[in-house]
N, C-alpha and C positions, 0 to 999 in steps of 0.2 A: 359771526356777528350779524349776518343777514337776517335771521329771525327777528332780532330786536329792531333793526333798522326798518324792516318791512312793517312790523307792528306799529311803529311810530307813524309812518306814512299812512298806513291803512286807517288808523284811528282818526286822522285828520279829515278824511273824505268819505268814509264808508256810509255815513248817513245821507250823503248828497247823491250817491250813485243811483241812476235809474235801473241798473243791472246789478243785483246783489252779488252775483258770481264774478263780477268785475268791479271791485270796490274803488278802483282808480279810474273808472271809465271816463275817457275823454280829457283827463287832466294832463296839462303840459308840465312835464317834470324834467329838470336838468340834473344830471349826475356829474359833478365836478371831480376830476381826477378819477375817471371811470375805469382806468386800467383795462383789463381784459373783459370787462362787462359783467362781473360777478353780481353786481347790484342792478345794473341797467336792465338786464334780461328779465329777472323776475318782476321788476316794476312794469315792464312792457306786457308780460303775461297776465298781469292784474288789470290790464285795460288802459294803462297810461300811454300818452304819446311822449316817448322818451328821447332826449338828446343827451348823449354822453360825450363829454369833452375831456381831453387830456393833452398835455404838452409833449408827452413822449409818443412819437410815432409808432414805436414798437408795441406799445400798449394798445393803441387804436387798431393796428394791424392784427394783433392777437384777438381783439374783440370781434373784428370783422370775420376773421378766419373761424372763430368759434361758431358764428352764425352760419357760415357756409357749410361747416361740417355737421351741423345739427339736422335732425329730421325735419324736412320742410312742413310736415303735418303739424308740428308744434305750433307754428305761427299762422297756419291757414285759418284757424277759427278765432284768432285773436283780433279784436275789432280794428286796431290801428297798426298792426304789424310789429316787426322787430324794432329795436332802438336804432336811431341814426347816430353814427359816431363821427366826430370831427376833431381834428388835431388843431385846436385853437386855445388861446388863453382865456381866462375869465374876463379880461379887459376887452378882448375881441368879441366875446359873447355879449358883453354889455352894450357894445356898439351895434351888434347885429340883432339883438333881441330885447330892446328896451321895453320894460313893463309887460313882458310876455308870459312868464311862467307862473303856474299855480303853486309850485313848490320847487325848491332847489336843495340838493343834498351835497354836502362836502364831508365825506366820511374818511377820517384818518388822512386829512389833507393839510389842515391849517398848520399843524406842527412841523410841516416839511417845507413850507414856502418862506421866502425871504421877507415878505411883507404881508402878513396874514390880514391886517386891517384893510389893506387895499383890496384884497379878495372879498372881504365882507362888504365893502363899498360897491364892488361890482355886482355882488349878489343882490344887493338892495336895488340897484338900477335895473336888473333883469326881472324882478318880481312884479307881479300885478299888485295893486293895493289889496291888502288882505291876504297876499301870498305868504307861503310858509318857508322858512329857512331852518333846515336841520343840519347840525354838525355833530360829528363825534370826534373827540380829540383826547388829549392827555393833560391832566392837571400838573402843575409844577409844584411838587411837594417832595419832602424827604422820602416818603413811601414810594412815590412814583419813580424816584431815582433808583432806589434799591431793588424794587420789584420789576419795574418796567425796563431798566437798563442792565443793572448788575446781574440779577437773576435771569431775566428773560433772554438777554443777549449773550451773557458770559457763562452762565451756569447750566441752565437746561436747554439753551440754544433753540428756543421756539421762535425767536425773532433774529434775523440776520445781524451779526455784530456791526455796530456803527450805524444802524438804521436810524436811531433816535439821538437827539441832542437835548439834554435836560434843559438848557437855557431857552430852548424854543418851545417848550411846553407852555400851556396857556391856562392861567387860573380862570375859573368860571366868572369871577367878578370882572376880570379884564375883558373877556369876551362879551359880557353883558354891556359894559360901558361902551365898547366899540360899536356894538349893535345899535345902541341908542343914538350914538353920534351919526349913524347912517340910516335913521328912520326905520329901525327894526326894533319892535317892542318885545323884550324877552318874556317868554311865557313859562318855560319849564326847563329845569336842569335835573337830569336823572343819572345816578351812578351806575356803572356797569363793571362787571368782573368776568374774567376768563378762568375757567378751570381746566388745566392741562390734562387732568386724568380723564375727564369726560369729553374733552374737546368741545365744550359748550360755553356760550356766554349767557349771563343772566343779569337781571336788574338787582341792584343793592342800594341800601340807604346811603352809603358813603360815596362821595365824589372825589376821594383822595387820589385815585389813579385815573381810570377811564371814566368819561362821562358823555352823555348826549345832551345837546343844547337845542332848544326850539324857540324861535322868535317869529313874529308876524310883521309884515311890511305895513307901515302906517303912512298916511299923508304927512308931508313935511310940516304942515300946520298943526298936526296932532302929536308931533314927536316931543 
């Protein structure tokens, strides 16, 4: 999924960067639910100042260990160095970094938290006016139940069994309305699909299973 996620973020800022080879140059980006840093690291290599947060300490430790094991030459030429990882919640981040980030990414996170709208509220608090929120998640449809849970978890086993709960999937309209309630103006919803034969993700017209969501932080008077 990384190529699609990086494409979305790059497209937001590439025309603003003073260094074309670093399309995210100097942008403050937070990766919520960063895990082992699979997205945080490439964001950093593209020139962003990245903070990755996760509630699971083992994920944070894995991300830090991956940095320690990497060739140090990889980061020597990167303008702002490797990501910074913190074991904190989105609420703690909102208290620590109010109005700070140019972009926040929550990829495959919302469908796993107990109160995803609270997380959206925290995201809004952390963003600068005009800052971007990108989420990838799963729609709550008949098709997502059969393909995302029955097939993926129980037939071809490409996802750990029990990883997803269908009731916690989120319809794009629900996410859009929650975003608006928290001063985030929805801009785009894009369907995504995974092909197990090629092990690749691609954009599709349907949002029936996986989708990417983009919204922009607006002033409360303009919401």
